[in-house]
ZADO-1210 file (C-alpha; in nm, 4 decimals, padded with zeros to 6 digits):
<atoms>
<atom x="01.1783" y="-00.2120" z="00.3449" code="MET" pos="1"/>
<atom x="01.0509" y="00.1450" z="00.3655" code="SER" pos="2"/>
<atom x="01.0167" y="00.3634" z="00.0574" code="GLU" pos="3"/>
<atom x="00.8782" y="00.7109" z="-00.0074" code="THR" pos="4"/>
<atom x="00.6841" y="00.7584" z="-00.3287" code="PHE" pos="5"/>
<atom x="00.5961" y="01.0826" z="-00.4996" code="ASN" pos="6"/>
<atom x="00.3207" y="01.1139" z="-00.7548" code="LYS" pos="7"/>
<atom x="00.4053" y="01.2356" z="-01.1006" code="VAL" pos="8"/>
<atom x="00.1503" y="01.5144" z="-01.0498" code="SER" pos="9"/>
<atom x="-00.1063" y="01.6111" z="-00.7888" code="ALA" pos="10"/>
<atom x="-00.3722" y="01.4336" z="-00.9928" code="THR" pos="11"/>
<atom x="-00.1560" y="01.1346" z="-01.0827" code="GLY" pos="12"/>
<atom x="-00.1183" y="00.7996" z="-00.9143" code="THR" pos="13"/>
<atom x="00.1594" y="00.5866" z="-00.7742" code="TYR" pos="14"/>
<atom x="00.0800" y="00.3249" z="-01.0380" code="GLY" pos="15"/>
<atom x="-00.0509" y="00.0659" z="-00.7955" code="MET" pos="16"/>
<atom x="-00.3692" y="-00.0647" z="-00.6431" code="GLU" pos="17"/>
<atom x="-00.4049" y="-00.2166" z="-00.2984" code="VAL" pos="18"/>
<atom x="-00.6567" y="-00.4548" z="-00.1473" code="SER" pos="19"/>
<atom x="-00.7276" y="-00.6370" z="00.1752" code="TYR" pos="20"/>
<atom x="-00.7035" y="-01.0146" z="00.2043" code="ALA" pos="21"/>
<atom x="-00.8532" y="-01.2034" z="00.4979" code="SER" pos="22"/>
<atom x="-00.7242" y="-01.5158" z="00.6691" code="ASP" pos="23"/>
<atom x="-00.9255" y="-01.8013" z="00.8196" code="ALA" pos="24"/>
<atom x="-00.9534" y="-01.6105" z="01.1487" code="ASN" pos="25"/>
<atom x="-01.1131" y="-01.3074" z="00.9821" code="GLY" pos="26"/>
<atom x="-00.8071" y="-01.0839" z="01.0152" code="LYS" pos="27"/>
<atom x="-00.7388" y="-00.8551" z="00.7194" code="SER" pos="28"/>
<atom x="-00.3992" y="-00.7772" z="00.5693" code="TYR" pos="29"/>
<atom x="-00.3197" y="-00.5050" z="00.3165" code="LEU" pos="30"/>
<atom x="-00.1479" y="-00.6206" z="-00.0038" code="TYR" pos="31"/>
<atom x="-00.0422" y="-00.4653" z="-00.3310" code="ILE" pos="32"/>
<atom x="-00.2946" y="-00.5882" z="-00.5842" code="LEU" pos="33"/>
<atom x="-00.1247" y="-00.4355" z="-00.8868" code="TYR" pos="34"/>
<atom x="00.1914" y="-00.2343" z="-00.9572" code="ALA" pos="35"/>
<atom x="00.2815" y="-00.1120" z="-01.3052" code="ASP" pos="36"/>
<atom x="00.6524" y="-00.1793" z="-01.3585" code="LYS" pos="37"/>
<atom x="00.7061" y="00.1698" z="-01.5074" code="ASN" pos="38"/>
<atom x="00.5208" y="00.3555" z="-01.2313" code="SER" pos="39"/>
<atom x="00.6706" y="00.5166" z="-00.9194" code="PRO" pos="40"/>
<atom x="00.5699" y="00.2044" z="-00.7210" code="ALA" pos="41"/>
<atom x="00.7058" y="-00.0381" z="-00.9800" code="GLY" pos="42"/>
<atom x="01.0339" y="00.1484" z="-01.0109" code="LYS" pos="43"/>
<atom x="01.0802" y="00.1100" z="-00.6339" code="LYS" pos="44"/>
<atom x="01.0407" y="-00.2663" z="-00.6732" code="GLY" pos="45"/>
<atom x="00.6884" y="-00.3182" z="-00.5414" code="LEU" pos="46"/>
<atom x="00.5254" y="-00.6305" z="-00.6785" code="ASN" pos="47"/>
<atom x="00.1750" y="-00.7608" z="-00.7136" code="ARG" pos="48"/>
<atom x="00.0762" y="-00.9907" z="-00.4296" code="GLY" pos="49"/>
<atom x="00.4332" y="-01.0270" z="-00.3037" code="ASP" pos="50"/>
<atom x="00.4344" y="-00.7234" z="-00.0800" code="ASP" pos="51"/>
<atom x="00.2235" y="-00.6757" z="00.2335" code="GLU" pos="52"/>
<atom x="00.1941" y="-00.3137" z="00.3436" code="ILE" pos="53"/>
<atom x="00.2653" y="-00.3057" z="00.7171" code="VAL" pos="54"/>
<atom x="00.2914" y="00.0723" z="00.7699" code="ALA" pos="55"/>
<atom x="00.1818" y="00.3892" z="00.5926" code="ILE" pos="56"/>
<atom x="00.3593" y="00.7154" z="00.6739" code="ASN" pos="57"/>
<atom x="00.4988" y="00.5532" z="00.9886" code="GLY" pos="58"/>
<atom x="00.1609" y="00.4290" z="01.1150" code="ASP" pos="59"/>
<atom x="00.1443" y="00.0513" z="01.1555" code="ALA" pos="60"/>
<atom x="-00.1228" y="-00.1366" z="00.9640" code="ILE" pos="61"/>
<atom x="-00.1725" y="-00.4391" z="01.1836" code="SER" pos="62"/>
<atom x="-00.3995" y="-00.7342" z="01.1052" code="PRO" pos="63"/>
<atom x="-00.7481" y="-00.6305" z="01.1987" code="MET" pos="64"/>
<atom x="-01.0890" y="-00.7890" z="01.2269" code="THR" pos="65"/>
<atom x="-01.2616" y="-00.4995" z="01.0505" code="ALA" pos="66"/>
<atom x="-01.1033" y="-00.2821" z="00.7844" code="ASN" pos="67"/>
<atom x="-01.0776" y="00.0067" z="01.0288" code="THR" pos="68"/>
<atom x="-00.7962" y="00.1733" z="00.8381" code="ASN" pos="69"/>
<atom x="-00.9744" y="00.1923" z="00.5021" code="VAL" pos="70"/>
<atom x="-01.0115" y="00.5729" z="00.4986" code="GLN" pos="71"/>
<atom x="-00.6508" y="00.6267" z="00.6103" code="LYS" pos="72"/>
<atom x="-00.5243" y="00.3880" z="00.3419" code="VAL" pos="73"/>
<atom x="-00.7422" y="00.5444" z="00.0734" code="THR" pos="74"/>
<atom x="-00.6288" y="00.8958" z="00.1586" code="ASN" pos="75"/>
<atom x="-00.2603" y="00.8036" z="00.1744" code="ALA" pos="76"/>
<atom x="-00.2425" y="00.5962" z="-00.1421" code="ILE" pos="77"/>
<atom x="-00.5011" y="00.7572" z="-00.3667" code="TYR" pos="78"/>
<atom x="-00.5390" y="01.1169" z="-00.2467" code="ASN" pos="79"/>
<atom x="-00.1941" y="01.2304" z="-00.1295" code="SER" pos="80"/>
<atom x="00.0995" y="01.3720" z="-00.3206" code="THR" pos="81"/>
<atom x="00.3582" y="01.1673" z="-00.1286" code="SER" pos="82"/>
<atom x="00.3476" y="00.8506" z="00.0783" code="VAL" pos="83"/>
<atom x="00.5958" y="00.6347" z="00.2674" code="THR" pos="84"/>
<atom x="00.5180" y="00.2641" z="00.2723" code="LEU" pos="85"/>
<atom x="00.6812" y="-00.0080" z="00.4753" code="GLN" pos="86"/>
<atom x="00.6327" y="-00.3479" z="00.3173" code="VAL" pos="87"/>
<atom x="00.6982" y="-00.7047" z="00.4244" code="ARG" pos="88"/>
<atom x="00.8169" y="-00.9476" z="00.1627" code="ARG" pos="89"/>
<atom x="00.7749" y="-01.3245" z="00.1890" code="PRO" pos="90"/>
</atoms>
């Protein structure tokens, strides 16, 4: 699933938080930690913990041993006015 989200305003949010989770091999995966059901993210059907973000603005977020994409993720989700996310659902 790939969705584009627009913030309510330039200083607003998408109504979600993201976080990395690590597996036993030390690889990190990016998940939605929280999504308000009335927010732009919630209205697109994103759910807490159910959705792994696998690409941001067309750039793959692959499992990594160090959170090398932290700045890119932070800028796209918290500092941009529009973002396209591709998510993987279980």
